[in-house]
N, C-alpha and C positions, 0 to 999 in steps of 0.2 A: 358287543361291549365286553371288555376283558375284566372289568371290575367285578368283585364278588357282590352278591346281593346286599350284604351288610355294609358295603362301602358306598352304596348309592344313596342319594338324598331321600330322606323320609317324606318330605313334602316339596317336591320340585315344582317350580313355576314354569309354565310353558314359554314365557318370554326370556327365561334364563338359558344360557348355553351351559350344559353340565360339563364341568371339568373338576379336577381335584382342588381347585381354588374356590369351589362354591362355598357359600356360607350356610349355616344352619346345621341341623342334626342329620347324621346318617341313620339309616334304618337300624343298624346295630345299636347305636347310642339310644335311639328312641325306644327300642325294645328293652334295653337294659334299664332305662328309667321307669318304664311301665312295670317291669318285673320288680324293681326296687320299691315302687309304690305298693305293689301287692304285698311285699314283705312287711312294709310299714303298717299296713292295715291288719296284719295277722299278729295278734298280741303274743303268741308263742314265739314268733320270730323276733319280736322286739327285745328279747332277752339275749340274743346273739350279739357278738361284737360287730359294730357297724362296718369295719374294714372287711370282715369275713362276709357280711351280707353283700357288700358292694362287689367283691370278687365273685360271689355266688351268682349275683344278678348278671354279671358279664359272662360268666360261664354258661348260664342258661340262655342268654341272648345269642351267644356263639352257637350253641346247640340248635337253637331255632333257625339261625341263618344257614347252618349246615343242612338242616332238613329241608329248608326252602330251596336250596341249590339243587337238590335231587330232582330228577325228572319225575313228572307225574306218572302214576300207574295207568 
C-alpha cells in the first residue's frame, strides 16, 4: 500500500474496500482528536488560543504518524 499510515482508515470495516473515497476518520485525524482531547483536559492548556491548540494537535499527530512509519528496531 502506498498510502502513509496517517491516511489509512482509523476503524476500517472488513466488508469495505479501502480507497480514498472511504468514509470515516483517518488515523491522523483520530490521533489529532485524541491529542486535542488531552489538551482540553489539561487546565494549563485551556489558556492557550484554540487555533494554536488545534495546530499543535495536528503537528503532534503528524509526528506520531512519522514515528509509526519508521521500521521497528
